[in-house]
C-alpha positions as a LaTeX table, in Angstrom:
\begin{tabular}{lrrr}
\hline
Residue & $x$ (\AA) & $y$ (\AA) & $z$ (\AA) \\
\hline
Unk1 & 40.54 & 13.69 & $-42.52$ \\
Unk2 & 43.48 & 15.19 & $-40.68$ \\
Unk3 & 41.20 & 16.30 & $-37.83$ \\
Unk4 & 39.87 & 12.78 & $-37.35$ \\
Unk5 & 43.16 & 10.95 & $-37.07$ \\
Unk6 & 44.19 & 9.63 & $-33.66$ \\
Unk7 & 47.82 & 10.61 & $-34.10$ \\
Unk8 & 48.00 & 14.36 & $-34.13$ \\
Unk9 & 50.48 & 17.17 & $-33.68$ \\
Unk10 & 50.23 & 19.34 & $-30.59$ \\
Unk11 & 48.62 & 22.75 & $-30.90$ \\
Unk12 & 51.00 & 25.50 & $-29.80$ \\
Unk13 & 50.16 & 28.18 & $-27.24$ \\
Unk14 & 52.57 & 30.82 & $-25.96$ \\
Unk15 & 52.36 & 31.84 & $-22.29$ \\
Unk16 & 54.17 & 35.16 & $-22.02$ \\
Unk17 & 55.03 & 37.20 & $-18.92$ \\
Unk18 & 57.78 & 38.52 & $-16.66$ \\
Unk19 & 59.42 & 36.80 & $-13.71$ \\
Unk20 & 57.19 & 35.75 & $-10.81$ \\
Unk21 & 53.94 & 36.84 & $-12.44$ \\
Unk22 & 52.44 & 33.33 & $-12.26$ \\
Unk23 & 53.02 & 31.78 & $-15.71$ \\
Unk24 & 53.92 & 28.41 & $-14.23$ \\
Unk25 & 51.24 & 28.71 & $-11.53$ \\
Unk26 & 48.51 & 29.34 & $-14.10$ \\
Unk27 & 49.70 & 26.58 & $-16.43$ \\
Unk28 & 50.01 & 23.94 & $-13.70$ \\
Unk29 & 46.57 & 24.85 & $-12.33$ \\
Unk30 & 44.97 & 23.56 & $-15.53$ \\
Unk31 & 43.58 & 19.99 & $-15.34$ \\
Unk32 & 45.47 & 17.28 & $-17.24$ \\
Unk33 & 48.63 & 19.43 & $-17.50$ \\
Unk34 & 52.17 & 18.06 & $-17.26$ \\
Unk35 & 55.18 & 20.33 & $-16.73$ \\
Unk36 & 58.49 & 19.62 & $-18.42$ \\
Unk37 & 61.70 & 21.43 & $-19.30$ \\
Unk38 & 62.09 & 22.32 & $-22.93$ \\
Unk39 & 64.78 & 24.07 & $-24.91$ \\
Unk40 & 65.02 & 27.01 & $-25.03$ \\
Unk41 & 61.64 & 27.45 & $-23.27$ \\
Unk42 & 59.92 & 25.61 & $-20.46$ \\
Unk43 & 56.85 & 23.73 & $-21.63$ \\
Unk44 & 53.58 & 22.41 & $-20.25$ \\
Unk45 & 51.73 & 19.67 & $-22.13$ \\
Unk46 & 47.98 & 19.89 & $-21.82$ \\
Unk47 & 45.45 & 17.26 & $-22.91$ \\
Unk48 & 41.94 & 18.48 & $-23.71$ \\
Unk49 & 39.08 & 15.98 & $-23.77$ \\
Unk50 & 35.61 & 17.36 & $-24.50$ \\
Unk51 & 32.48 & 15.66 & $-25.80$ \\
Unk52 & 33.25 & 17.15 & $-29.22$ \\
Unk53 & 36.97 & 16.43 & $-29.66$ \\
Unk54 & 40.32 & 15.54 & $-28.08$ \\
Unk55 & 43.36 & 17.74 & $-28.59$ \\
Unk56 & 46.94 & 18.03 & $-27.34$ \\
Unk57 & 48.15 & 21.52 & $-26.48$ \\
Unk58 & 51.80 & 22.41 & $-26.01$ \\
Unk59 & 52.23 & 25.54 & $-23.90$ \\
Unk60 & 55.58 & 27.32 & $-24.17$ \\
Unk61 & 56.41 & 29.60 & $-21.22$ \\
Unk62 & 58.31 & 32.73 & $-22.28$ \\
Unk63 & 59.93 & 35.14 & $-19.82$ \\
Unk64 & 59.85 & 38.71 & $-21.13$ \\
Unk65 & 62.91 & 39.56 & $-19.03$ \\
Unk66 & 65.15 & 36.96 & $-20.68$ \\
Unk67 & 63.49 & 36.92 & $-24.11$ \\
Unk68 & 63.67 & 40.49 & $-25.35$ \\
Unk69 & 61.24 & 40.93 & $-28.22$ \\
Unk70 & 63.12 & 43.94 & $-29.63$ \\
Unk71 & 66.35 & 41.93 & $-29.89$ \\
Unk72 & 64.85 & 39.03 & $-31.83$ \\
Unk73 & 65.40 & 38.79 & $-35.56$ \\
Unk74 & 62.51 & 38.62 & $-38.03$ \\
Unk75 & 63.33 & 34.97 & $-38.66$ \\
Unk76 & 63.17 & 34.19 & $-34.92$ \\
Unk77 & 59.87 & 36.02 & $-34.56$ \\
Unk78 & 58.44 & 34.22 & $-37.56$ \\
Unk79 & 59.49 & 30.85 & $-36.17$ \\
Unk80 & 58.04 & 31.70 & $-32.75$ \\
Unk81 & 54.69 & 32.73 & $-34.17$ \\
Unk82 & 54.48 & 30.10 & $-36.89$ \\
Unk83 & 51.50 & 27.84 & $-36.22$ \\
Unk84 & 50.80 & 29.50 & $-32.87$ \\
Unk85 & 47.10 & 29.09 & $-32.08$ \\
Unk86 & 46.95 & 30.73 & $-28.68$ \\
Unk87 & 48.43 & 33.60 & $-26.70$ \\
Unk88 & 48.15 & 33.79 & $-22.92$ \\
Unk89 & 49.71 & 36.97 & $-21.57$ \\
Unk90 & 50.20 & 37.08 & $-17.78$ \\
Unk91 & 51.01 & 40.10 & $-15.62$ \\
Unk92 & 51.09 & 40.92 & $-11.91$ \\
Unk93 & 48.03 & 43.02 & $-11.09$ \\
Unk94 & 50.10 & 45.08 & $-8.64$ \\
Unk95 & 53.21 & 45.67 & $-10.79$ \\
Unk96 & 52.68 & 48.02 & $-13.72$ \\
Unk97 & 56.12 & 47.14 & $-15.13$ \\
Unk98 & 54.98 & 43.58 & $-15.86$ \\
Unk99 & 52.11 & 44.87 & $-17.99$ \\
Unk100 & 54.32 & 47.36 & $-19.82$ \\
Unk101 & 56.65 & 44.47 & $-20.72$ \\
Unk102 & 53.70 & 42.70 & $-22.38$ \\
Unk103 & 52.78 & 45.79 & $-24.39$ \\
Unk104 & 56.18 & 45.56 & $-26.05$ \\
Unk105 & 54.86 & 42.39 & $-27.72$ \\
Unk106 & 52.01 & 44.29 & $-29.41$ \\
Unk107 & 53.55 & 44.11 & $-32.89$ \\
Unk108 & 54.06 & 40.36 & $-32.47$ \\
Unk109 & 50.39 & 40.03 & $-31.49$ \\
Unk110 & 49.29 & 41.91 & $-34.62$ \\
Unk111 & 51.36 & 39.65 & $-36.86$ \\
Unk112 & 50.29 & 36.40 & $-35.21$ \\
Unk113 & 46.87 & 36.16 & $-36.83$ \\
Unk114 & 46.71 & 32.38 & $-36.31$ \\
Unk115 & 46.29 & 32.84 & $-32.54$ \\
Unk116 & 42.52 & 32.47 & $-32.13$ \\
Unk117 & 42.78 & 32.03 & $-28.33$ \\
Unk118 & 43.80 & 35.30 & $-26.72$ \\
Unk119 & 43.77 & 35.69 & $-22.95$ \\
Unk120 & 45.22 & 38.50 & $-20.85$ \\
Unk121 & 45.57 & 37.16 & $-17.30$ \\
Unk122 & 45.70 & 39.61 & $-14.37$ \\
Unk123 & 47.21 & 37.58 & $-11.54$ \\
Unk124 & 47.06 & 38.72 & $-7.88$ \\
Unk125 & 50.42 & 37.46 & $-6.69$ \\
Unk126 & 50.06 & 38.94 & $-3.17$ \\
Unk127 & 47.22 & 39.81 & $-0.79$ \\
Unk128 & 48.43 & 43.37 & $-0.20$ \\
Unk129 & 46.00 & 46.04 & $-1.37$ \\
Unk130 & 47.24 & 48.57 & $-3.89$ \\
Unk131 & 45.31 & 51.69 & $-4.91$ \\
Unk132 & 47.00 & 51.65 & $-8.33$ \\
Unk133 & 45.63 & 48.18 & $-9.09$ \\
Unk134 & 42.26 & 49.40 & $-10.40$ \\
Unk135 & 43.90 & 52.01 & $-12.63$ \\
Unk136 & 46.25 & 49.38 & $-14.06$ \\
Unk137 & 43.28 & 47.07 & $-14.69$ \\
Unk138 & 41.56 & 49.81 & $-16.74$ \\
Unk139 & 44.68 & 50.17 & $-18.89$ \\
Unk140 & 44.88 & 46.40 & $-19.34$ \\
Unk141 & 41.20 & 46.20 & $-20.28$ \\
Unk142 & 41.60 & 48.91 & $-22.93$ \\
Unk143 & 44.58 & 47.09 & $-24.43$ \\
Unk144 & 42.74 & 43.76 & $-24.32$ \\
Unk145 & 39.77 & 45.21 & $-26.21$ \\
Unk146 & 42.01 & 46.76 & $-28.85$ \\
Unk147 & 43.75 & 43.45 & $-29.63$ \\
Unk148 & 40.84 & 41.00 & $-29.12$ \\
Unk149 & 42.02 & 39.58 & $-25.80$ \\
Unk150 & 39.77 & 38.42 & $-22.98$ \\
Unk151 & 40.82 & 39.79 & $-19.60$ \\
Unk152 & 40.80 & 37.07 & $-16.93$ \\
Unk153 & 41.29 & 38.00 & $-13.27$ \\
Unk154 & 42.94 & 35.44 & $-11.00$ \\
Unk155 & 42.47 & 36.03 & $-7.28$ \\
Unk156 & 45.23 & 35.45 & $-4.72$ \\
Unk157 & 46.10 & 31.71 & $-4.79$ \\
Unk158 & 43.31 & 31.26 & $-7.36$ \\
Unk159 & 40.69 & 30.73 & $-4.63$ \\
Unk160 & 37.77 & 32.19 & $-6.61$ \\
Unk161 & 36.72 & 29.61 & $-9.22$ \\
Unk162 & 33.16 & 30.73 & $-9.95$ \\
Unk163 & 30.97 & 33.83 & $-9.64$ \\
Unk164 & 28.06 & 32.86 & $-7.38$ \\
Unk165 & 25.73 & 35.45 & $-8.96$ \\
Unk166 & 26.32 & 34.71 & $-12.65$ \\
Unk167 & 27.71 & 31.14 & $-12.36$ \\
Unk168 & 30.55 & 32.19 & $-14.68$ \\
Unk169 & 33.96 & 30.57 & $-14.35$ \\
Unk170 & 36.75 & 32.64 & $-12.79$ \\
Unk171 & 40.53 & 32.40 & $-12.57$ \\
Unk172 & 42.31 & 29.34 & $-13.95$ \\
Unk173 & 38.91 & 27.64 & $-14.37$ \\
Unk174 & 37.99 & 30.28 & $-16.95$ \\
Unk175 & 41.36 & 29.87 & $-18.70$ \\
Unk176 & 40.75 & 26.13 & $-19.01$ \\
Unk177 & 37.16 & 26.68 & $-20.15$ \\
Unk178 & 38.33 & 29.07 & $-22.89$ \\
Unk179 & 40.86 & 26.51 & $-24.12$ \\
Unk180 & 38.20 & 23.78 & $-24.19$ \\
Unk181 & 35.78 & 26.01 & $-26.13$ \\
Unk182 & 38.25 & 26.61 & $-28.95$ \\
Unk183 & 38.29 & 24.71 & $-32.23$ \\
Unk184 & 41.89 & 23.53 & $-32.49$ \\
Unk185 & 43.46 & 22.86 & $-35.85$ \\
Unk186 & 44.92 & 19.53 & $-34.74$ \\
Unk187 & 42.17 & 17.54 & $-33.08$ \\
Unk188 & 40.62 & 14.09 & $-33.03$ \\
Unk189 & 37.14 & 12.76 & $-32.49$ \\
Unk190 & 36.34 & 12.13 & $-28.82$ \\
Unk191 & 37.37 & 8.73 & $-27.58$ \\
Unk192 & 34.30 & 6.54 & $-27.41$ \\
Unk193 & 34.21 & 4.24 & $-24.41$ \\
Unk194 & 33.51 & 0.55 & $-24.79$ \\
Unk195 & 30.24 & $-0.73$ & $-23.29$ \\
Unk196 & 32.24 & $-2.75$ & $-20.75$ \\
Unk197 & 34.07 & 0.41 & $-19.62$ \\
Unk198 & 30.77 & 2.25 & $-19.21$ \\
Unk199 & 29.41 & $-0.60$ & $-17.08$ \\
Unk200 & 32.56 & $-0.63$ & $-14.94$ \\
Unk201 & 32.31 & 3.14 & $-14.37$ \\
Unk202 & 28.65 & 2.85 & $-13.34$ \\
Unk203 & 29.46 & 0.00 & $-10.94$ \\
Unk204 & 32.34 & 2.02 & $-9.48$ \\
Unk205 & 30.14 & 5.10 & $-9.11$ \\
Unk206 & 27.39 & 3.04 & $-7.45$ \\
Unk207 & 29.91 & 1.52 & $-5.03$ \\
Unk208 & 31.29 & 4.96 & $-4.14$ \\
Unk209 & 27.79 & 6.23 & $-3.41$ \\
Unk210 & 27.10 & 3.16 & $-1.29$ \\
Unk211 & 30.34 & 3.74 & 0.63 \\
Unk212 & 29.33 & 7.38 & 1.17 \\
Unk213 & 26.01 & 6.33 & 2.71 \\
Unk214 & 27.88 & 4.27 & 5.32 \\
Unk215 & 30.32 & 7.00 & 6.39 \\
Unk216 & 28.02 & 8.43 & 9.04 \\
Unk217 & 25.06 & 7.15 & 11.00 \\
Unk218 & 22.13 & 8.94 & 12.58 \\
Unk219 & 23.23 & 10.96 & 15.60 \\
Unk220 & 26.87 & 11.39 & 14.52 \\
Unk221 & 28.33 & 14.82 & 15.15 \\
Unk222 & 29.89 & 16.36 & 12.02 \\
Unk223 & 31.41 & 19.62 & 10.85 \\
Unk224 & 30.63 & 21.22 & 7.48 \\
Unk225 & 33.47 & 22.46 & 5.26 \\
Unk226 & 34.36 & 23.24 & 1.65 \\
Unk227 & 30.95 & 24.56 & 0.54 \\
Unk228 & 31.25 & 27.01 & $-2.37$ \\
Unk229 & 27.62 & 27.94 & $-3.01$ \\
Unk230 & 26.85 & 28.46 & 0.71 \\
Unk231 & 30.20 & 29.23 & 2.36 \\
Unk232 & 28.51 & 30.81 & 5.41 \\
Unk233 & 27.72 & 27.28 & 6.61 \\
Unk234 & 31.37 & 26.22 & 6.58 \\
Unk235 & 32.66 & 25.52 & 10.09 \\
Unk236 & 29.17 & 24.85 & 11.46 \\
Unk237 & 28.64 & 21.69 & 13.50 \\
Unk238 & 25.52 & 19.56 & 13.48 \\
Unk239 & 24.03 & 16.11 & 13.86 \\
Unk240 & 23.32 & 13.57 & 11.14 \\
Unk241 & 19.58 & 12.98 & 10.68 \\
Unk242 & 19.85 & 10.40 & 7.92 \\
Unk243 & 21.00 & 9.72 & 4.35 \\
Unk244 & 18.93 & 10.87 & 1.35 \\
Unk245 & 19.63 & 8.26 & $-1.31$ \\
Unk246 & 17.99 & 10.13 & $-4.20$ \\
Unk247 & 20.17 & 13.18 & $-3.61$ \\
Unk248 & 23.27 & 11.28 & $-2.43$ \\
Unk249 & 23.47 & 13.63 & 0.52 \\
Unk250 & 23.28 & 13.51 & 4.29 \\
Unk251 & 20.57 & 15.43 & 6.13 \\
Unk252 & 22.36 & 17.54 & 8.72 \\
Unk253 & 20.63 & 19.39 & 11.54 \\
Unk254 & 22.44 & 22.51 & 12.73 \\
Unk255 & 21.48 & 25.29 & 15.12 \\
Unk256 & 21.24 & 28.86 & 13.79 \\
Unk257 & 20.19 & 31.55 & 16.29 \\
Unk258 & 18.84 & 28.80 & 18.58 \\
Unk259 & 16.64 & 27.48 & 15.75 \\
Unk260 & 17.15 & 24.08 & 14.11 \\
Unk261 & 18.00 & 24.15 & 10.39 \\
Unk262 & 18.17 & 21.10 & 8.10 \\
Unk263 & 20.80 & 20.99 & 5.35 \\
Unk264 & 21.48 & 18.36 & 2.68 \\
Unk265 & 25.27 & 17.99 & 2.43 \\
Unk266 & 27.52 & 15.70 & 0.39 \\
Unk267 & 29.80 & 13.31 & 2.28 \\
Unk268 & 32.86 & 15.04 & 0.82 \\
Unk269 & 31.85 & 18.26 & 2.62 \\
Unk270 & 31.55 & 16.62 & 6.04 \\
Unk271 & 34.06 & 15.50 & 8.61 \\
Unk272 & 33.47 & 13.66 & 11.86 \\
Unk273 & 33.59 & 15.69 & 15.02 \\
Unk274 & 34.06 & 13.97 & 18.35 \\
Unk275 & 31.84 & 15.21 & 21.16 \\
Unk276 & 33.51 & 15.64 & 24.54 \\
Unk277 & 31.86 & 13.41 & 27.08 \\
Unk278 & 33.44 & 15.15 & 30.02 \\
Unk279 & 34.15 & 18.82 & 30.49 \\
Unk280 & 36.46 & 20.04 & 33.24 \\
Unk281 & 34.86 & 22.19 & 35.95 \\
Unk282 & 37.50 & 24.88 & 35.43 \\
Unk283 & 36.68 & 25.00 & 31.71 \\
Unk284 & 32.96 & 25.35 & 32.42 \\
Unk285 & 33.61 & 28.13 & 34.93 \\
Unk286 & 35.75 & 30.03 & 32.40 \\
Unk287 & 33.24 & 29.55 & 29.59 \\
Unk288 & 30.29 & 30.70 & 31.69 \\
Unk289 & 31.97 & 33.55 & 33.48 \\
Unk290 & 29.99 & 36.76 & 33.61 \\
Unk291 & 26.51 & 35.82 & 34.91 \\
Unk292 & 25.61 & 33.01 & 32.45 \\
Unk293 & 26.13 & 30.21 & 34.99 \\
Unk294 & 22.42 & 30.42 & 35.80 \\
Unk295 & 21.58 & 29.44 & 32.21 \\
Unk296 & 23.92 & 26.48 & 32.54 \\
Unk297 & 22.21 & 25.32 & 35.72 \\
Unk298 & 18.82 & 25.49 & 34.00 \\
Unk299 & 20.12 & 23.47 & 31.09 \\
Unk300 & 21.61 & 20.84 & 33.42 \\
Unk301 & 18.28 & 20.55 & 35.23 \\
Unk302 & 16.50 & 20.10 & 31.91 \\
Unk303 & 18.97 & 17.39 & 30.93 \\
Unk304 & 18.28 & 15.54 & 34.21 \\
Unk305 & 14.53 & 15.70 & 33.59 \\
Unk306 & 15.07 & 14.35 & 30.06 \\
Unk307 & 17.11 & 11.47 & 31.49 \\
Unk308 & 14.54 & 10.67 & 34.18 \\
Unk309 & 11.65 & 10.55 & 31.68 \\
Unk310 & 13.56 & 8.70 & 28.98 \\
Unk311 & 11.91 & 5.40 & 29.84 \\
Unk312 & 8.44 & 6.74 & 29.09 \\
Unk313 & 9.04 & 7.73 & 25.44 \\
Unk314 & 9.92 & 5.94 & 22.21 \\
Unk315 & 13.48 & 5.49 & 20.97 \\
Unk316 & 12.96 & 8.09 & 18.23 \\
Unk317 & 11.62 & 10.67 & 20.70 \\
Unk318 & 14.45 & 9.92 & 23.15 \\
Unk319 & 17.03 & 10.40 & 20.42 \\
Unk320 & 15.41 & 13.68 & 19.33 \\
Unk321 & 15.45 & 15.01 & 22.90 \\
Unk322 & 19.10 & 14.07 & 23.30 \\
Unk323 & 19.97 & 15.86 & 20.06 \\
Unk324 & 18.12 & 18.97 & 21.22 \\
Unk325 & 20.09 & 18.98 & 24.47 \\
Unk326 & 23.40 & 18.62 & 22.64 \\
Unk327 & 22.58 & 21.46 & 20.24 \\
Unk328 & 21.50 & 23.75 & 23.08 \\
Unk329 & 24.66 & 22.99 & 25.03 \\
Unk330 & 26.88 & 23.53 & 21.94 \\
Unk331 & 25.12 & 26.81 & 21.17 \\
Unk332 & 25.58 & 28.02 & 24.76 \\
Unk333 & 29.29 & 27.16 & 24.65 \\
Unk334 & 29.76 & 29.10 & 21.38 \\
Unk335 & 27.81 & 32.16 & 22.51 \\
Unk336 & 29.49 & 32.42 & 25.90 \\
Unk337 & 32.31 & 34.96 & 26.38 \\
\hline
\end{tabular}
């Protein structure tokens, strides 16, 4: 009965780590989180909404440098661990001292049996490479196994969200996933939406898709960005071939090694790219310096022939020829020294 009530107490989670290890960064990276100042600890309120339940989580951020575990009384330790359902320990992957400070909390971990969520977060605070990092990770992994913690690696600025090979969540995404997969003591049944709300959402979604289909028209020049599954296509430019309504994606034609390639890309991963109608002679000379001017002359001659014969072909064929010329010219500009 208590689990089904709408009014519920927040589930407590302790986020423990030294200064500048990324406690706040990790907490604020979680969806539906709200940072606030608490006394004596800073707090982050987190709302979890899954298809199974809704739960409020109160995350208390504890600095190991200002909160010395060995100087706390038994009563203080008992109060801190009372009702705690989660422990998230954060350390800097390049500073061994920050991990040693967490190990001082080992006895507290052993006594806090109520903490069913246990995450040891290795945060890459800087991009600098450190040979000791792998050795420190092995120590952290051994400790995590001994005390039933899951080791979660967070890349610099938390850029890696998913492993492309295994499709497993990484970084703060994995932290959030672990929190959502836990059965919290204080929880409520998921909020069921009214039929009218469902209809409104579907209408809104349909309108957004319709708006997406009108963003670009056939022949528009666009640049691809933000792809996670195929990042090697990011930065590539191409021409819009049409909109695929069933897939809610644009068909984009790009040039790879002088061969046309068709990609189906969402509107959110495209941005308009203006084509220069005029190119200064000096710019052309500099681009085609080193013997490639002959190729340019051939291409210009081909473009003139295409223009002269444009009246003898259909609109679709004329458009296709124009696109081919643009792709060849763009490829030549990119490949030139």
